[in-house]
C-alpha positions as CSV (number, residue, x, y, z in Angstrom):
1,M,84.7,228.9,47.9
2,V,88.3,228.6,46.5
3,Q,88.6,225.3,48.3
4,D,85.5,224.0,46.7
5,L,86.7,225.1,43.3
6,I,90.0,223.2,43.9
7,K,88.3,220.1,45.0
8,G,85.9,220.3,42.0
9,W,88.8,220.7,39.7
10,F,90.6,217.7,41.2
11,S,87.5,215.5,41.0
12,D,87.0,216.6,37.4
13,N,90.6,215.9,36.4
14,R,91.3,212.9,38.7
15,V,91.3,210.4,35.9
16,K,93.7,212.5,33.9
17,I,96.0,213.1,36.8
18,T,96.1,209.5,37.9
19,S,96.6,208.3,34.3
20,P,99.9,206.1,34.1
21,V,101.5,208.3,31.5
22,L,100.4,211.7,32.7
23,G,100.9,211.0,36.4
24,A,104.3,209.6,35.7
25,F,105.2,212.6,33.5
26,M,104.1,215.0,36.2
27,G,106.0,213.1,38.9
28,A,109.2,212.9,36.6
29,W,108.8,216.6,35.6
30,I,108.7,217.7,39.3
31,L,111.6,215.4,40.1
32,F,113.8,216.8,37.3
33,N,112.8,220.5,37.8
34,W,112.4,220.7,41.6
35,K,115.2,223.2,42.0
36,Y,113.4,225.8,39.8
37,F,110.4,225.6,42.1
38,L,112.6,226.2,45.1
39,L,114.1,229.2,43.4
40,L,110.6,230.5,42.6
41,F,109.3,230.3,46.0
42,W,112.4,230.8,48.2
43,G,114.9,232.4,45.9
44,K,116.6,235.8,46.4
45,G,114.9,238.9,44.9
46,D,111.4,240.1,44.4
47,L,108.7,237.7,43.3
48,E,108.4,239.4,40.1
49,V,112.1,238.8,39.3
50,R,111.8,235.1,40.3
51,L,108.7,234.7,38.1
52,L,110.5,236.2,35.1
53,A,113.5,233.9,35.7
54,F,111.1,231.0,36.1
55,E,109.4,231.8,32.8
56,E,112.8,232.0,31.0
57,I,113.7,228.5,32.1
58,I,110.2,226.8,31.7
59,R,109.8,226.9,27.8
60,L,109.0,224.4,25.2
61,S,112.2,225.2,23.4
62,N,114.2,224.1,26.4
63,L,114.2,220.3,25.6
64,S,115.9,219.4,28.9
65,I,112.9,220.7,30.8
66,W,110.3,218.3,29.3
67,L,112.2,215.7,27.1
68,W,113.9,213.7,30.0
69,P,110.8,213.7,32.1
70,L,108.8,212.4,29.1
71,L,111.2,209.6,28.3
72,V,111.3,208.6,32.0
73,A,107.5,208.7,32.1
74,L,107.2,206.5,29.0
75,A,109.8,204.0,30.3
76,Y,107.9,203.9,33.6
77,A,104.5,203.6,32.1
78,F,105.3,200.9,29.5
79,G,108.4,199.2,30.8
80,L,107.4,198.8,34.4
81,P,104.7,196.2,33.7
82,Y,107.2,194.0,31.9
83,L,109.7,194.6,34.7
84,N,107.0,193.5,37.2
85,V,106.3,190.3,35.1
86,L,110.0,189.5,35.0
87,S,110.4,190.1,38.7
88,H,107.5,187.8,39.4
89,K,109.0,185.1,37.2
90,L,112.3,185.3,39.0
91,L,110.5,185.2,42.4
92,K,108.5,182.3,41.1
93,R,111.6,180.4,40.2
94,A,113.2,181.3,43.6
95,E,110.1,180.1,45.4
96,E,110.1,176.8,43.5
97,W,113.7,176.2,44.4
98,R,113.0,177.2,48.0
99,H,110.0,174.9,48.2
100,S,112.0,172.0,46.6
101,E,114.7,172.4,49.2
102,V,112.2,172.4,51.9
103,V,110.5,169.3,50.6
104,G,113.8,167.6,50.0
105,I,114.8,168.2,53.5
106,D,111.5,166.7,54.7
107,I,111.9,163.6,52.5
108,I,115.5,163.1,53.9
109,K,114.2,163.4,57.5
110,A,111.4,160.8,56.6
111,K,113.8,158.4,55.0
112,K,116.2,158.7,58.0
113,K,113.3,158.2,60.3
114,T,112.2,155.1,58.3
115,E,115.7,153.7,58.4
116,L,115.8,154.2,62.2
117,N,112.5,152.5,62.7
118,E,113.7,149.5,60.5
119,V,116.9,149.2,62.4
120,I,115.0,149.3,65.7
121,Y,112.5,146.7,64.3
122,K,115.4,144.4,63.1
123,G,117.2,144.8,66.4
124,D,114.3,143.1,68.3
125,P,115.3,139.5,68.9
126,A,111.7,138.4,69.2
127,N,110.8,139.8,65.8
128,P,111.0,137.1,63.0
129,Y,111.5,139.9,60.3
130,L,115.3,139.6,60.5
131,G,115.3,135.9,59.5
132,K,112.8,136.4,56.9
133,R,114.7,139.3,55.5
134,L,118.0,137.3,55.4
135,D,116.3,134.4,53.6
136,A,114.8,136.8,51.1
137,E,118.1,138.5,50.5
138,L,119.8,135.1,50.2
139,K,117.2,133.8,47.7
140,E,117.5,137.0,45.8
141,F,121.3,136.7,45.7
142,E,121.0,133.1,44.5
143,A,118.4,134.1,41.8
144,K,120.8,136.7,40.7
145,A,123.6,134.2,40.7
146,D,121.5,131.7,38.6
147,I,120.7,134.5,36.1
148,T,124.4,135.4,36.0
149,R,125.3,131.7,35.4
150,I,122.6,131.4,32.7
151,E,123.7,134.6,31.0
152,A,127.3,133.3,31.2
153,N,126.3,129.9,29.7
154,D,124.4,131.7,27.0
155,K,127.3,133.9,26.2
156,K,129.6,130.9,26.2
157,L,127.2,129.0,23.9
158,K,127.1,132.0,21.5
159,L,130.8,132.4,21.7
160,E,131.2,128.7,20.9
161,E,128.8,129.1,18.0
162,L,130.6,132.2,16.8
163,E,133.9,130.2,17.0
164,A,132.4,127.3,15.0
165,K,131.0,129.8,12.4
166,K,134.4,131.5,12.3
167,K,136.2,128.1,11.7
168,I,133.6,127.2,9.0
169,T,134.1,130.6,7.4
170,I,137.9,130.2,7.6
171,A,137.6,126.7,6.1
172,E,135.4,128.0,3.3
173,Q,137.7,130.9,2.7
174,K,140.7,128.6,2.5
175,K,138.7,126.4,0.2
176,L,137.8,129.4,-2.0
177,E,141.4,130.5,-1.9
178,L,142.7,127.0,-2.8
179,E,140.2,126.8,-5.7
180,A,141.1,130.3,-6.8
181,E,144.8,129.3,-6.8
182,Q,144.0,126.2,-8.7
183,E,141.9,128.2,-11.2
184,E,144.8,130.7,-11.5
185,L,147.2,127.9,-12.1
186,R,145.0,126.4,-14.6
187,L,144.5,129.7,-16.4
188,N,148.3,130.4,-16.2
189,D,148.8,126.9,-17.6
190,L,146.3,127.6,-20.4
191,K,147.9,130.9,-21.0
192,R,151.4,129.5,-21.2
193,R,150.0,126.8,-23.5
194,D,148.4,129.4,-25.7
195,E,151.6,131.4,-25.7
196,R,153.6,128.3,-26.6
197,E,151.2,127.4,-29.4
198,K,151.2,130.9,-30.6
199,L,155.0,131.1,-30.4
200,A,155.2,127.8,-32.2
201,Q,152.8,129.1,-34.9
202,E,154.8,132.2,-35.3
203,R,158.0,130.2,-35.5
204,A,156.4,127.9,-38.1
205,K,155.1,130.9,-40.0
206,A,158.5,132.6,-39.8
207,H,160.2,129.4,-40.8
208,H,157.7,129.0,-43.7
209,H,158.3,132.6,-44.7
210,Q,162.0,132.1,-44.6
211,E,161.8,129.0,-46.6
212,I,159.7,130.8,-49.2
213,L,162.2,133.7,-49.3
214,N,165.1,131.2,-49.6
215,A,163.2,129.5,-52.4
216,R,162.5,132.8,-54.2
217,F,166.0,134.4,-53.5
218,P,167.8,132.4,-56.3
219,T,165.5,133.8,-58.8
220,A,166.1,137.4,-57.5
221,Y,169.8,136.6,-57.2
222,V,170.0,136.1,-60.9
223,F,168.8,139.7,-61.5
224,L,170.8,141.1,-58.7
225,K,174.0,139.4,-60.1
226,Y,173.6,141.0,-63.5
227,L,172.5,144.3,-62.1
228,S,175.5,144.4,-59.6
229,E,177.9,143.7,-62.4
230,S,176.5,146.5,-64.4
231,F,176.8,148.9,-61.5
232,I,180.4,147.7,-60.8
233,E,181.4,148.4,-64.4
234,D,180.4,152.0,-63.9
235,E,182.0,152.1,-60.5
236,V,178.7,152.7,-58.7
237,N,178.5,151.5,-55.1
238,A,174.9,150.2,-55.0
239,P,173.8,148.3,-51.9
240,I,171.7,145.2,-52.3
241,D,168.6,146.8,-50.8
242,F,168.8,149.5,-53.5
243,M,169.1,146.9,-56.3
244,M,166.2,144.9,-54.8
245,D,164.0,148.1,-54.8
246,C,164.9,148.5,-58.5
247,L,163.6,145.0,-59.2
248,V,160.4,145.9,-57.3
249,I,159.9,149.0,-59.5
250,C,160.6,147.0,-62.7
251,F,158.0,144.2,-61.9
252,G,155.5,146.5,-60.3
253,Y,155.5,145.1,-56.7
254,R,154.7,147.2,-53.6
255,N,157.8,146.1,-51.8
256,S,160.6,143.4,-51.8
257,D,158.7,141.1,-49.4
258,E,155.8,140.9,-51.8
259,L,158.2,140.1,-54.7
260,L,159.9,137.3,-52.7
261,M,156.6,135.9,-51.4
262,D,155.0,135.7,-54.9
263,D,154.9,132.1,-56.0
264,E,154.9,133.2,-59.7
265,F,158.3,134.9,-59.3
266,S,160.4,131.9,-60.3
267,L,162.8,131.3,-63.2
268,S,160.3,128.8,-64.9
269,Q,157.5,131.3,-64.7
270,L,159.7,134.2,-65.8
271,E,160.6,132.3,-68.9
272,E,156.8,132.2,-69.9
273,L,156.6,135.9,-69.9
274,S,156.0,137.8,-73.1
275,C,157.5,141.0,-71.6
276,V,158.1,143.2,-68.6
277,A,156.5,146.5,-69.5
278,Y,157.3,149.8,-67.9
279,S,155.6,153.1,-68.1
280,N,157.7,155.9,-69.5
281,L,155.8,158.5,-67.3
282,T,156.4,156.6,-63.9
283,I,159.5,154.6,-63.9
284,L,162.0,157.5,-64.0
285,K,159.9,159.3,-61.3
286,A,159.9,156.1,-59.1
287,L,163.7,155.6,-59.6
288,S,164.3,159.3,-58.8
289,E,162.4,159.0,-55.4
290,L,164.3,155.8,-54.7
291,I,167.7,157.4,-55.3
292,K,166.7,160.4,-53.2
293,S,165.9,158.2,-50.2
294,S,169.0,156.1,-50.8
295,K,171.4,159.0,-51.2
296,I,173.4,157.2,-54.0
297,K,175.4,159.4,-56.4
298,V,173.7,158.3,-59.6
299,T,170.9,159.6,-61.8
300,A,167.6,158.0,-62.6
301,E,168.5,157.7,-66.3
302,E,171.7,156.0,-65.4
303,V,170.0,153.5,-63.2
304,F,167.4,152.9,-66.0
305,D,170.3,152.1,-68.4
306,H,171.6,149.5,-66.0
307,L,168.2,147.9,-65.7
308,V,168.0,147.7,-69.5
309,Q,171.5,146.2,-69.5
310,M,170.5,143.7,-66.8
311,F,167.5,142.3,-68.9
312,E,169.7,142.2,-72.0
313,N,172.2,140.1,-70.1
314,I,169.6,137.7,-69.0
315,D,168.3,137.5,-72.5
316,T,165.1,135.6,-71.7
317,I,162.8,138.4,-70.8
318,R,161.9,141.4,-72.9
319,F,162.1,144.7,-71.0
320,M,160.1,147.3,-73.0
321,S,157.9,150.3,-72.8
322,D,154.1,149.7,-72.5
323,D,153.4,151.6,-75.7
324,L,155.2,148.9,-77.8
325,F,152.4,146.2,-77.2
326,K,151.3,146.8,-80.9
327,D,154.8,145.9,-82.1
328,L,154.8,142.9,-79.8
329,A,151.3,141.8,-81.2
330,N,152.7,142.2,-84.8
331,E,155.6,139.9,-83.8
332,F,153.1,137.5,-82.5
333,A,151.1,137.7,-85.7
334,G,154.1,136.8,-87.8
335,D,154.0,133.2,-86.5
336,S,151.0,131.4,-88.1
337,D,151.3,128.6,-85.7
338,N,149.9,130.8,-82.9
339,Y,146.6,131.0,-84.7
340,D,145.7,127.4,-85.2
341,S,143.2,127.7,-82.3
342,L,141.2,130.2,-84.4
343,L,140.1,127.4,-86.7
344,H,138.3,125.8,-83.6
345,E,136.5,128.9,-82.2
346,D,132.7,128.7,-82.2
347,S,132.3,131.9,-84.2
348,V,134.7,130.6,-86.9
349,T,133.2,127.1,-87.1
350,G,129.7,128.6,-87.4
351,S,130.8,130.8,-90.3
352,M,132.5,127.8,-91.9
353,A,129.2,126.0,-91.8
354,E,127.6,128.7,-94.0
355,T,130.0,127.8,-96.9
356,N,130.9,124.6,-98.9
357,A,134.7,125.0,-98.5
358,Y,137.5,123.4,-96.4
359,F,139.4,126.0,-94.3
360,E,143.0,125.4,-93.4
361,F,145.1,128.6,-93.6
362,V,145.1,131.8,-91.4
363,E,146.6,134.7,-93.4
364,D,147.0,138.4,-93.2
365,V,147.1,138.7,-89.5
366,H,147.7,142.3,-88.5
367,V,147.0,144.9,-85.8
368,V,143.9,147.0,-86.1
369,G,144.2,149.0,-82.8
370,V,144.6,149.1,-79.0
371,E,141.5,148.4,-77.0
372,E,140.7,150.2,-73.8
373,R,140.0,148.2,-70.7
374,E,139.4,148.9,-67.0
375,G,141.8,146.3,-65.7
376,E,145.6,146.2,-65.9
377,E,145.6,143.8,-68.9
378,V,146.5,145.1,-72.3
379,S,144.2,144.2,-75.3
380,I,145.3,144.5,-78.9
381,K,142.6,144.3,-81.6
382,M,143.6,142.1,-84.5
383,S,142.3,141.2,-87.9
384,A,142.9,137.9,-90.0
385,I,141.6,136.1,-93.0
386,I,141.0,132.3,-92.9
387,S,141.0,130.9,-96.5
388,G,139.9,127.5,-97.8
389,T,139.2,125.3,-100.9
390,N,135.7,124.9,-102.3
391,H,134.1,121.7,-103.3
392,D,134.2,121.1,-107.0
393,D,130.8,119.4,-107.1
394,K,129.1,121.9,-104.9
395,P,127.9,125.4,-105.5
396,F,130.3,128.2,-104.6
397,S,129.3,129.9,-101.4
398,G,132.5,131.5,-100.3
399,D,136.0,130.3,-99.6
400,S,137.3,132.9,-97.1
401,L,136.3,134.3,-93.6
402,D,137.1,137.7,-92.2
403,V,138.0,137.3,-88.6
404,I,138.3,140.0,-85.8
405,F,139.7,139.0,-82.4
406,S,141.7,140.4,-79.4
407,L,145.2,139.5,-78.2
408,V,145.1,140.1,-74.4
409,F,148.2,140.4,-72.3
410,Y,147.6,139.6,-68.6
411,P,150.0,140.7,-65.8
412,T,151.0,137.5,-64.1
413,I,154.1,138.5,-62.2
414,G,153.7,141.7,-60.3
415,K,151.9,144.5,-62.2
416,N,154.4,144.7,-65.1
417,G,155.2,141.1,-65.9
418,Y,152.8,140.1,-68.8
419,S,152.1,136.6,-69.9
420,Q,151.9,135.4,-73.4
421,P,148.8,136.8,-75.2
422,E,145.5,135.1,-75.2
423,I,143.1,135.0,-78.1
424,E,139.7,136.4,-77.0
425,N,136.5,137.9,-78.4
426,V,136.7,136.1,-81.7
427,R,134.1,137.2,-84.4
428,A,134.1,135.7,-87.9
429,S,132.0,136.2,-90.9
430,V,132.0,135.0,-94.5
431,S,133.9,137.3,-96.8
432,D,131.8,139.1,-99.5
433,Y,132.4,137.1,-102.7
434,W,129.9,138.9,-104.9
435,R,132.2,141.1,-106.8
436,E,131.4,142.9,-110.0
């Protein structure tokens, strides 16, 4: 009865027991805990004592009882198939190597046997194979020799062709180098020619410049001579550069080169000047700056006095302040010969035609005022009366003209050297003769 129950239980749980994980766990559990079963069945003491001791050991809280068997069971159940696959792969590789070795040995045996049969066959004097084989080998050797000769000839031809191309390339390169050298020589020759021409032009320019300076220097020398004498009288040691810069300031040039290069700066042209006019606001300032840069022990006022003395000694050029142009115009008005040209102005002749008189005299010339202009010229507004004689046998229609005109002083030498005045903007009208 009990045996039937046990068989029934095993038949019902066979699948569970034979399960890879469960079966492996049971086997591993028994393997790790076999000693406790031995103590249970064959240990010392009563059965009850051994059961109590077995129960104390076999508990879930005792991890060493079931954890290690579980890990071994999992490794066995899931790792063993991969281990089997790996072992089969290794065995397969070993089997392939073994089979290759066996086949290789068989191939070697077959080749050796073939060589043996061939030697035996060739060694038979009655067999024509040997002669044919030798002829074939000889023809093959000759064919290879021909191919080698052809290849050698091809290489020789290619080498000769390359040598010819190399020679042509070298010749072309030499030709190009020769052309480049010739071109470089030509360019250098052109460059040297240009440099010579440029140098010749610079020399001619410098020579011309020096000739101009030499031509202008006597004019400047006249001023420098009188200015130097004036400085020497006051025991002032003034270098020539300083005195030259004083002339530049007087005539209103930018520098001494501009003064010496000016064609108008000559004695003949200087004699035609009406005046050299300076500005009271700027000349002392310019002289002070010049003294400061030259480090000469003299004041601007003293230098100005020497310049005045220089012009007085020359005695042909008036050196005056630019606010004295009205006085200069009055002096010009005092000479009636300066106004003969007024009689021929279009405005004057037109007004003369409105009368029956003959006009001959310019009278009462005087300054009206100073006109403002944008340029550097100075314009003085003037007034005059032109009188005449009426015809006795013609009705009286006026015998005098009122004339307004401008005396214009233009700078011709530097900015401060003004020419003789020119008459401009002439406007004339018949004087009002209806008087009560």
